ROMARFI-499567 format. One record per residue (C-alpha): x, y, z; residue number from 0; chain. Coordinates in steps of 0.25 Angstrom, whole numbers, plus 5000, padded with zeros to 4 digits. Example, Ala and Ser with C-alpha at 12.3 -4.5 7.8 and 13.67 -1.06 7.14 Angstrom:
2
{X:5049; Y:4982; Z:5031; seq:0; mol:A};
{X:5055; Y:4996; Z:5029; seq:1; mol:A};
***
This chain:
348
{X:5000; Y:5000; Z:5000; seq:0; mol:A};
{X:5005; Y:5014; Z:4996; seq:1; mol:A};
{X:5001; Y:5028; Z:5000; seq:2; mol:A};
{X:5006; Y:5042; Z:5001; seq:3; mol:A};
{X:5002; Y:5056; Z:5005; seq:4; mol:A};
{X:4992; Y:5052; Z:5015; seq:5; mol:A};
{X:4984; Y:5044; Z:5004; seq:6; mol:A};
{X:4979; Y:5058; Z:4999; seq:7; mol:A};
{X:4986; Y:5058; Z:4985; seq:8; mol:A};
{X:4994; Y:5050; Z:4976; seq:9; mol:A};
{X:5008; Y:5055; Z:4975; seq:10; mol:A};
{X:5023; Y:5055; Z:4980; seq:11; mol:A};
{X:5031; Y:5042; Z:4983; seq:12; mol:A};
{X:5019; Y:5033; Z:4986; seq:13; mol:A};
{X:5012; Y:5035; Z:4972; seq:14; mol:A};
{X:5025; Y:5033; Z:4965; seq:15; mol:A};
{X:5028; Y:5020; Z:4972; seq:16; mol:A};
{X:5014; Y:5015; Z:4970; seq:17; mol:A};
{X:5015; Y:5017; Z:4955; seq:18; mol:A};
{X:5028; Y:5010; Z:4955; seq:19; mol:A};
{X:5022; Y:4998; Z:4961; seq:20; mol:A};
{X:5010; Y:4998; Z:4952; seq:21; mol:A};
{X:5018; Y:5000; Z:4939; seq:22; mol:A};
{X:5031; Y:4993; Z:4942; seq:23; mol:A};
{X:5028; Y:4981; Z:4951; seq:24; mol:A};
{X:5017; Y:4971; Z:4953; seq:25; mol:A};
{X:5015; Y:4975; Z:4968; seq:26; mol:A};
{X:5001; Y:4976; Z:4973; seq:27; mol:A};
{X:5000; Y:4990; Z:4979; seq:28; mol:A};
{X:4989; Y:4999; Z:4984; seq:29; mol:A};
{X:4989; Y:5015; Z:4985; seq:30; mol:A};
{X:4982; Y:5021; Z:4997; seq:31; mol:A};
{X:4974; Y:5034; Z:4994; seq:32; mol:A};
{X:4963; Y:5041; Z:5001; seq:33; mol:A};
{X:4950; Y:5039; Z:4994; seq:34; mol:A};
{X:4949; Y:5054; Z:4993; seq:35; mol:A};
{X:4962; Y:5055; Z:4985; seq:36; mol:A};
{X:4961; Y:5062; Z:4972; seq:37; mol:A};
{X:4972; Y:5052; Z:4967; seq:38; mol:A};
{X:4963; Y:5040; Z:4969; seq:39; mol:A};
{X:4960; Y:5037; Z:4954; seq:40; mol:A};
{X:4974; Y:5040; Z:4949; seq:41; mol:A};
{X:4980; Y:5030; Z:4959; seq:42; mol:A};
{X:4969; Y:5019; Z:4956; seq:43; mol:A};
{X:4974; Y:5019; Z:4941; seq:44; mol:A};
{X:4988; Y:5015; Z:4946; seq:45; mol:A};
{X:4984; Y:5005; Z:4957; seq:46; mol:A};
{X:4975; Y:5001; Z:4968; seq:47; mol:A};
{X:4971; Y:5011; Z:4979; seq:48; mol:A};
{X:4967; Y:5009; Z:4993; seq:49; mol:A};
{X:4959; Y:5020; Z:5001; seq:50; mol:A};
{X:4967; Y:5026; Z:5013; seq:51; mol:A};
{X:4961; Y:5022; Z:5026; seq:52; mol:A};
{X:4951; Y:5012; Z:5019; seq:53; mol:A};
{X:4948; Y:4999; Z:5025; seq:54; mol:A};
{X:4954; Y:4992; Z:5013; seq:55; mol:A};
{X:4967; Y:5001; Z:5014; seq:56; mol:A};
{X:4969; Y:4998; Z:5029; seq:57; mol:A};
{X:4966; Y:4983; Z:5026; seq:58; mol:A};
{X:4977; Y:4982; Z:5015; seq:59; mol:A};
{X:4987; Y:4989; Z:5023; seq:60; mol:A};
{X:4987; Y:4978; Z:5034; seq:61; mol:A};
{X:4992; Y:4968; Z:5023; seq:62; mol:A};
{X:5000; Y:4977; Z:5014; seq:63; mol:A};
{X:5014; Y:4973; Z:5012; seq:64; mol:A};
{X:5019; Y:4987; Z:5011; seq:65; mol:A};
{X:5014; Y:5001; Z:5015; seq:66; mol:A};
{X:5021; Y:5012; Z:5007; seq:67; mol:A};
{X:5018; Y:5027; Z:5009; seq:68; mol:A};
{X:5024; Y:5041; Z:5008; seq:69; mol:A};
{X:5018; Y:5049; Z:5019; seq:70; mol:A};
{X:5014; Y:5040; Z:5030; seq:71; mol:A};
{X:5008; Y:5026; Z:5032; seq:72; mol:A};
{X:4996; Y:5031; Z:5039; seq:73; mol:A};
{X:4993; Y:5042; Z:5030; seq:74; mol:A};
{X:4996; Y:5035; Z:5017; seq:75; mol:A};
{X:4991; Y:5021; Z:5019; seq:76; mol:A};
{X:4985; Y:5016; Z:5032; seq:77; mol:A};
{X:4983; Y:5021; Z:5046; seq:78; mol:A};
{X:4983; Y:5007; Z:5052; seq:79; mol:A};
{X:4992; Y:5005; Z:5064; seq:80; mol:A};
{X:5006; Y:5001; Z:5059; seq:81; mol:A};
{X:5007; Y:4988; Z:5067; seq:82; mol:A};
{X:4996; Y:4982; Z:5058; seq:83; mol:A};
{X:5005; Y:4986; Z:5046; seq:84; mol:A};
{X:5018; Y:4979; Z:5050; seq:85; mol:A};
{X:5018; Y:4969; Z:5039; seq:86; mol:A};
{X:5019; Y:4980; Z:5028; seq:87; mol:A};
{X:5032; Y:4987; Z:5024; seq:88; mol:A};
{X:5030; Y:5002; Z:5026; seq:89; mol:A};
{X:5037; Y:5011; Z:5016; seq:90; mol:A};
{X:5037; Y:5026; Z:5017; seq:91; mol:A};
{X:5040; Y:5032; Z:5004; seq:92; mol:A};
{X:5040; Y:5047; Z:5009; seq:93; mol:A};
{X:5034; Y:5059; Z:5003; seq:94; mol:A};
{X:5047; Y:5065; Z:4999; seq:95; mol:A};
{X:5061; Y:5067; Z:5002; seq:96; mol:A};
{X:5065; Y:5072; Z:5016; seq:97; mol:A};
{X:5073; Y:5084; Z:5019; seq:98; mol:A};
{X:5065; Y:5097; Z:5018; seq:99; mol:A};
{X:5055; Y:5094; Z:5029; seq:100; mol:A};
{X:5057; Y:5089; Z:5043; seq:101; mol:A};
{X:5051; Y:5076; Z:5043; seq:102; mol:A};
{X:5049; Y:5070; Z:5056; seq:103; mol:A};
{X:5038; Y:5059; Z:5054; seq:104; mol:A};
{X:5043; Y:5045; Z:5057; seq:105; mol:A};
{X:5042; Y:5035; Z:5047; seq:106; mol:A};
{X:5031; Y:5024; Z:5048; seq:107; mol:A};
{X:5038; Y:5014; Z:5037; seq:108; mol:A};
{X:5047; Y:5003; Z:5037; seq:109; mol:A};
{X:5054; Y:5010; Z:5025; seq:110; mol:A};
{X:5055; Y:5024; Z:5021; seq:111; mol:A};
{X:5060; Y:5029; Z:5008; seq:112; mol:A};
{X:5072; Y:5038; Z:5006; seq:113; mol:A};
{X:5078; Y:5044; Z:4994; seq:114; mol:A};
{X:5093; Y:5047; Z:4998; seq:115; mol:A};
{X:5103; Y:5046; Z:5009; seq:116; mol:A};
{X:5101; Y:5060; Z:5014; seq:117; mol:A};
{X:5086; Y:5059; Z:5015; seq:118; mol:A};
{X:5088; Y:5046; Z:5022; seq:119; mol:A};
{X:5096; Y:5053; Z:5033; seq:120; mol:A};
{X:5084; Y:5063; Z:5035; seq:121; mol:A};
{X:5074; Y:5051; Z:5036; seq:122; mol:A};
{X:5082; Y:5042; Z:5045; seq:123; mol:A};
{X:5078; Y:5049; Z:5058; seq:124; mol:A};
{X:5063; Y:5046; Z:5055; seq:125; mol:A};
{X:5065; Y:5031; Z:5054; seq:126; mol:A};
{X:5059; Y:5022; Z:5065; seq:127; mol:A};
{X:5064; Y:5009; Z:5070; seq:128; mol:A};
{X:5064; Y:4999; Z:5058; seq:129; mol:A};
{X:5062; Y:5009; Z:5048; seq:130; mol:A};
{X:5071; Y:5010; Z:5036; seq:131; mol:A};
{X:5074; Y:5021; Z:5025; seq:132; mol:A};
{X:5075; Y:5015; Z:5011; seq:133; mol:A};
{X:5083; Y:5023; Z:5001; seq:134; mol:A};
{X:5075; Y:5020; Z:4989; seq:135; mol:A};
{X:5071; Y:5034; Z:4984; seq:136; mol:A};
{X:5057; Y:5039; Z:4983; seq:137; mol:A};
{X:5047; Y:5033; Z:4973; seq:138; mol:A};
{X:5043; Y:5047; Z:4967; seq:139; mol:A};
{X:5057; Y:5049; Z:4963; seq:140; mol:A};
{X:5056; Y:5038; Z:4953; seq:141; mol:A};
{X:5046; Y:5045; Z:4945; seq:142; mol:A};
{X:5053; Y:5058; Z:4946; seq:143; mol:A};
{X:5066; Y:5052; Z:4941; seq:144; mol:A};
{X:5060; Y:5044; Z:4930; seq:145; mol:A};
{X:5050; Y:5055; Z:4925; seq:146; mol:A};
{X:5061; Y:5066; Z:4926; seq:147; mol:A};
{X:5068; Y:5059; Z:4915; seq:148; mol:A};
{X:5056; Y:5061; Z:4906; seq:149; mol:A};
{X:5052; Y:5075; Z:4910; seq:150; mol:A};
{X:5059; Y:5088; Z:4907; seq:151; mol:A};
{X:5056; Y:5098; Z:4918; seq:152; mol:A};
{X:5050; Y:5111; Z:4913; seq:153; mol:A};
{X:5060; Y:5122; Z:4916; seq:154; mol:A};
{X:5049; Y:5132; Z:4917; seq:155; mol:A};
{X:5041; Y:5124; Z:4928; seq:156; mol:A};
{X:5044; Y:5126; Z:4943; seq:157; mol:A};
{X:5037; Y:5118; Z:4954; seq:158; mol:A};
{X:5033; Y:5126; Z:4966; seq:159; mol:A};
{X:5030; Y:5116; Z:4978; seq:160; mol:A};
{X:5030; Y:5122; Z:4992; seq:161; mol:A};
{X:5027; Y:5112; Z:5003; seq:162; mol:A};
{X:5017; Y:5111; Z:5014; seq:163; mol:A};
{X:5017; Y:5120; Z:5027; seq:164; mol:A};
{X:5008; Y:5113; Z:5037; seq:165; mol:A};
{X:5010; Y:5123; Z:5048; seq:166; mol:A};
{X:5001; Y:5134; Z:5043; seq:167; mol:A};
{X:4989; Y:5124; Z:5042; seq:168; mol:A};
{X:4978; Y:5128; Z:5052; seq:169; mol:A};
{X:4986; Y:5140; Z:5057; seq:170; mol:A};
{X:4985; Y:5150; Z:5045; seq:171; mol:A};
{X:4977; Y:5149; Z:5032; seq:172; mol:A};
{X:4985; Y:5145; Z:5020; seq:173; mol:A};
{X:4983; Y:5159; Z:5014; seq:174; mol:A};
{X:4989; Y:5165; Z:5027; seq:175; mol:A};
{X:5001; Y:5156; Z:5027; seq:176; mol:A};
{X:5016; Y:5160; Z:5024; seq:177; mol:A};
{X:5016; Y:5149; Z:5014; seq:178; mol:A};
{X:5004; Y:5155; Z:5006; seq:179; mol:A};
{X:5010; Y:5169; Z:5007; seq:180; mol:A};
{X:5024; Y:5164; Z:5001; seq:181; mol:A};
{X:5018; Y:5155; Z:4991; seq:182; mol:A};
{X:5009; Y:5165; Z:4985; seq:183; mol:A};
{X:5019; Y:5177; Z:4986; seq:184; mol:A};
{X:5030; Y:5168; Z:4979; seq:185; mol:A};
{X:5021; Y:5164; Z:4967; seq:186; mol:A};
{X:5016; Y:5179; Z:4965; seq:187; mol:A};
{X:5030; Y:5185; Z:4966; seq:188; mol:A};
{X:5031; Y:5195; Z:4954; seq:189; mol:A};
{X:5045; Y:5191; Z:4952; seq:190; mol:A};
{X:5042; Y:5176; Z:4951; seq:191; mol:A};
{X:5030; Y:5178; Z:4942; seq:192; mol:A};
{X:5038; Y:5187; Z:4932; seq:193; mol:A};
{X:5049; Y:5177; Z:4932; seq:194; mol:A};
{X:5040; Y:5165; Z:4929; seq:195; mol:A};
{X:5032; Y:5173; Z:4918; seq:196; mol:A};
{X:5045; Y:5177; Z:4911; seq:197; mol:A};
{X:5051; Y:5163; Z:4911; seq:198; mol:A};
{X:5039; Y:5155; Z:4909; seq:199; mol:A};
{X:5041; Y:5147; Z:4921; seq:200; mol:A};
{X:5029; Y:5140; Z:4929; seq:201; mol:A};
{X:5028; Y:5137; Z:4943; seq:202; mol:A};
{X:5019; Y:5125; Z:4947; seq:203; mol:A};
{X:5015; Y:5127; Z:4962; seq:204; mol:A};
{X:5011; Y:5115; Z:4970; seq:205; mol:A};
{X:5006; Y:5117; Z:4984; seq:206; mol:A};
{X:5008; Y:5106; Z:4994; seq:207; mol:A};
{X:4995; Y:5097; Z:4994; seq:208; mol:A};
{X:4992; Y:5102; Z:5008; seq:209; mol:A};
{X:4991; Y:5116; Z:5002; seq:210; mol:A};
{X:4981; Y:5112; Z:4991; seq:211; mol:A};
{X:4969; Y:5116; Z:4999; seq:212; mol:A};
{X:4974; Y:5130; Z:4999; seq:213; mol:A};
{X:4975; Y:5132; Z:4984; seq:214; mol:A};
{X:4962; Y:5140; Z:4984; seq:215; mol:A};
{X:4969; Y:5150; Z:4993; seq:216; mol:A};
{X:4980; Y:5153; Z:4983; seq:217; mol:A};
{X:4978; Y:5166; Z:4975; seq:218; mol:A};
{X:4971; Y:5165; Z:4962; seq:219; mol:A};
{X:4982; Y:5173; Z:4955; seq:220; mol:A};
{X:4994; Y:5165; Z:4961; seq:221; mol:A};
{X:4995; Y:5156; Z:4949; seq:222; mol:A};
{X:4997; Y:5159; Z:4935; seq:223; mol:A};
{X:5003; Y:5154; Z:4922; seq:224; mol:A};
{X:5017; Y:5153; Z:4929; seq:225; mol:A};
{X:5012; Y:5148; Z:4942; seq:226; mol:A};
{X:5003; Y:5136; Z:4943; seq:227; mol:A};
{X:4997; Y:5129; Z:4956; seq:228; mol:A};
{X:4997; Y:5114; Z:4954; seq:229; mol:A};
{X:4985; Y:5106; Z:4959; seq:230; mol:A};
{X:4985; Y:5096; Z:4970; seq:231; mol:A};
{X:4986; Y:5084; Z:4961; seq:232; mol:A};
{X:4998; Y:5089; Z:4954; seq:233; mol:A};
{X:5009; Y:5078; Z:4951; seq:234; mol:A};
{X:5021; Y:5083; Z:4959; seq:235; mol:A};
{X:5030; Y:5074; Z:4952; seq:236; mol:A};
{X:5027; Y:5079; Z:4939; seq:237; mol:A};
{X:5029; Y:5094; Z:4944; seq:238; mol:A};
{X:5043; Y:5089; Z:4949; seq:239; mol:A};
{X:5046; Y:5083; Z:4935; seq:240; mol:A};
{X:5042; Y:5095; Z:4926; seq:241; mol:A};
{X:5047; Y:5106; Z:4935; seq:242; mol:A};
{X:5061; Y:5112; Z:4934; seq:243; mol:A};
{X:5061; Y:5119; Z:4948; seq:244; mol:A};
{X:5054; Y:5117; Z:4962; seq:245; mol:A};
{X:5051; Y:5128; Z:4971; seq:246; mol:A};
{X:5048; Y:5123; Z:4985; seq:247; mol:A};
{X:5050; Y:5125; Z:4999; seq:248; mol:A};
{X:5052; Y:5112; Z:5006; seq:249; mol:A};
{X:5044; Y:5102; Z:4998; seq:250; mol:A};
{X:5051; Y:5088; Z:4996; seq:251; mol:A};
{X:5048; Y:5089; Z:4981; seq:252; mol:A};
{X:5061; Y:5097; Z:4980; seq:253; mol:A};
{X:5068; Y:5084; Z:4982; seq:254; mol:A};
{X:5062; Y:5079; Z:4969; seq:255; mol:A};
{X:5067; Y:5091; Z:4962; seq:256; mol:A};
{X:5081; Y:5088; Z:4968; seq:257; mol:A};
{X:5080; Y:5073; Z:4963; seq:258; mol:A};
{X:5077; Y:5078; Z:4949; seq:259; mol:A};
{X:5088; Y:5089; Z:4950; seq:260; mol:A};
{X:5078; Y:5100; Z:4948; seq:261; mol:A};
{X:5079; Y:5114; Z:4955; seq:262; mol:A};
{X:5072; Y:5117; Z:4968; seq:263; mol:A};
{X:5070; Y:5131; Z:4975; seq:264; mol:A};
{X:5066; Y:5130; Z:4990; seq:265; mol:A};
{X:5057; Y:5142; Z:4993; seq:266; mol:A};
{X:5057; Y:5142; Z:5008; seq:267; mol:A};
{X:5050; Y:5155; Z:5012; seq:268; mol:A};
{X:5046; Y:5149; Z:5026; seq:269; mol:A};
{X:5058; Y:5141; Z:5029; seq:270; mol:A};
{X:5059; Y:5145; Z:5044; seq:271; mol:A};
{X:5045; Y:5141; Z:5046; seq:272; mol:A};
{X:5046; Y:5128; Z:5038; seq:273; mol:A};
{X:5058; Y:5124; Z:5047; seq:274; mol:A};
{X:5050; Y:5128; Z:5059; seq:275; mol:A};
{X:5038; Y:5120; Z:5056; seq:276; mol:A};
{X:5043; Y:5108; Z:5048; seq:277; mol:A};
{X:5058; Y:5108; Z:5048; seq:278; mol:A};
{X:5067; Y:5102; Z:5038; seq:279; mol:A};
{X:5077; Y:5090; Z:5038; seq:280; mol:A};
{X:5086; Y:5098; Z:5029; seq:281; mol:A};
{X:5093; Y:5111; Z:5034; seq:282; mol:A};
{X:5089; Y:5122; Z:5024; seq:283; mol:A};
{X:5100; Y:5131; Z:5029; seq:284; mol:A};
{X:5110; Y:5121; Z:5024; seq:285; mol:A};
{X:5103; Y:5121; Z:5010; seq:286; mol:A};
{X:5096; Y:5111; Z:5002; seq:287; mol:A};
{X:5096; Y:5106; Z:4988; seq:288; mol:A};
{X:5089; Y:5119; Z:4982; seq:289; mol:A};
{X:5090; Y:5134; Z:4986; seq:290; mol:A};
{X:5081; Y:5139; Z:4997; seq:291; mol:A};
{X:5074; Y:5152; Z:4996; seq:292; mol:A};
{X:5066; Y:5159; Z:5007; seq:293; mol:A};
{X:5059; Y:5170; Z:4999; seq:294; mol:A};
{X:5051; Y:5171; Z:4986; seq:295; mol:A};
{X:5061; Y:5181; Z:4980; seq:296; mol:A};
{X:5073; Y:5172; Z:4983; seq:297; mol:A};
{X:5065; Y:5160; Z:4977; seq:298; mol:A};
{X:5062; Y:5168; Z:4964; seq:299; mol:A};
{X:5076; Y:5173; Z:4963; seq:300; mol:A};
{X:5081; Y:5159; Z:4963; seq:301; mol:A};
{X:5070; Y:5154; Z:4953; seq:302; mol:A};
{X:5075; Y:5165; Z:4943; seq:303; mol:A};
{X:5089; Y:5162; Z:4945; seq:304; mol:A};
{X:5087; Y:5147; Z:4944; seq:305; mol:A};
{X:5078; Y:5148; Z:4932; seq:306; mol:A};
{X:5090; Y:5153; Z:4924; seq:307; mol:A};
{X:5101; Y:5145; Z:4930; seq:308; mol:A};
{X:5093; Y:5131; Z:4931; seq:309; mol:A};
{X:5084; Y:5126; Z:4942; seq:310; mol:A};
{X:5093; Y:5114; Z:4944; seq:311; mol:A};
{X:5105; Y:5122; Z:4948; seq:312; mol:A};
{X:5096; Y:5125; Z:4961; seq:313; mol:A};
{X:5099; Y:5111; Z:4966; seq:314; mol:A};
{X:5110; Y:5106; Z:4975; seq:315; mol:A};
{X:5110; Y:5092; Z:4968; seq:316; mol:A};
{X:5120; Y:5086; Z:4979; seq:317; mol:A};
{X:5107; Y:5084; Z:4987; seq:318; mol:A};
{X:5101; Y:5075; Z:4976; seq:319; mol:A};
{X:5110; Y:5063; Z:4979; seq:320; mol:A};
{X:5110; Y:5065; Z:4994; seq:321; mol:A};
{X:5095; Y:5064; Z:4994; seq:322; mol:A};
{X:5092; Y:5054; Z:4982; seq:323; mol:A};
{X:5099; Y:5041; Z:4980; seq:324; mol:A};
{X:5091; Y:5035; Z:4968; seq:325; mol:A};
{X:5088; Y:5041; Z:4955; seq:326; mol:A};
{X:5084; Y:5028; Z:4947; seq:327; mol:A};
{X:5069; Y:5029; Z:4948; seq:328; mol:A};
{X:5068; Y:5016; Z:4956; seq:329; mol:A};
{X:5064; Y:5021; Z:4970; seq:330; mol:A};
{X:5051; Y:5014; Z:4969; seq:331; mol:A};
{X:5058; Y:5001; Z:4965; seq:332; mol:A};
{X:5067; Y:5002; Z:4977; seq:333; mol:A};
{X:5056; Y:5004; Z:4987; seq:334; mol:A};
{X:5048; Y:4993; Z:4981; seq:335; mol:A};
{X:5059; Y:4983; Z:4982; seq:336; mol:A};
{X:5062; Y:4987; Z:4997; seq:337; mol:A};
{X:5047; Y:4984; Z:5000; seq:338; mol:A};
{X:5048; Y:4970; Z:4994; seq:339; mol:A};
{X:5061; Y:4967; Z:5001; seq:340; mol:A};
{X:5055; Y:4971; Z:5014; seq:341; mol:A};
{X:5043; Y:4963; Z:5011; seq:342; mol:A};
{X:5051; Y:4951; Z:5008; seq:343; mol:A};
{X:5059; Y:4953; Z:5021; seq:344; mol:A};
{X:5047; Y:4953; Z:5029; seq:345; mol:A};
{X:5042; Y:4940; Z:5023; seq:346; mol:A};
{X:5054; Y:4933; Z:5029; seq:347; mol:A};
***
């Protein structure tokens, strides 16, 4: 049984691994989704689906040989007490690469996937007794690597993806938050708009899925022929592939751009607040793999400069081999083989 993102949507490492099982192996597998998910019909065309928290899904979990998830076992697959699931091999695929957020959630898996030696060092303190990190690489990177060979990025397309800030929920309205003020002022900056028009550049904006309910609060004139707001069901991997540059603050999507050797600008207008509220496993003051800007003007200046010199020159590629070990498109295969080896071992 496989699930991810709280069983709400079909995306990230879980969906890629599910498709690998359906297309490349004869393995029987089920994908777990909420019966209210907008992705139900899409997933049904790929393979069998179980409704999250249904009697059938709970029953199947008791006899499942493997439970594979990306966010958490209880949220993605089943809420049954783990002592009843001891016969299953539990694998945590993770949502993305560790580093830019201070992850403190303890793992609930026998095996947790990592993509490289440096990331493994960051994850190791979160392991419990008997838990193991497996350096297989992430499933979704298989697709990115193989598809990037076929797709030429558009030099005129920039992907802007800020991350979620949970601390203003319930305290201030979205329109009163610092995030709203900085997001809108950046995209309406006269210098930015003039530069985009003159150079025929388009910025595709995608808010974190937790922000989607606030779309209606955004100004009607915020978006135009050069700035587009992407819908909730946007294929993020496709945006990664077609874009030449990412502007973000702390999103783990930045690691995918590093993997593909594409430029990243970190626009961290609220870095001090972010570090106070959430923290980071990496020291921003020591630098990361892309330049950090703390003001809109600084970000726009860097955008203008790098458009002329080349976005790829923004990267410190020494970070790539530290955080990624495999580039062969066989991460799913390695994870699957590890599960089979463990199942065979348990039979003895």
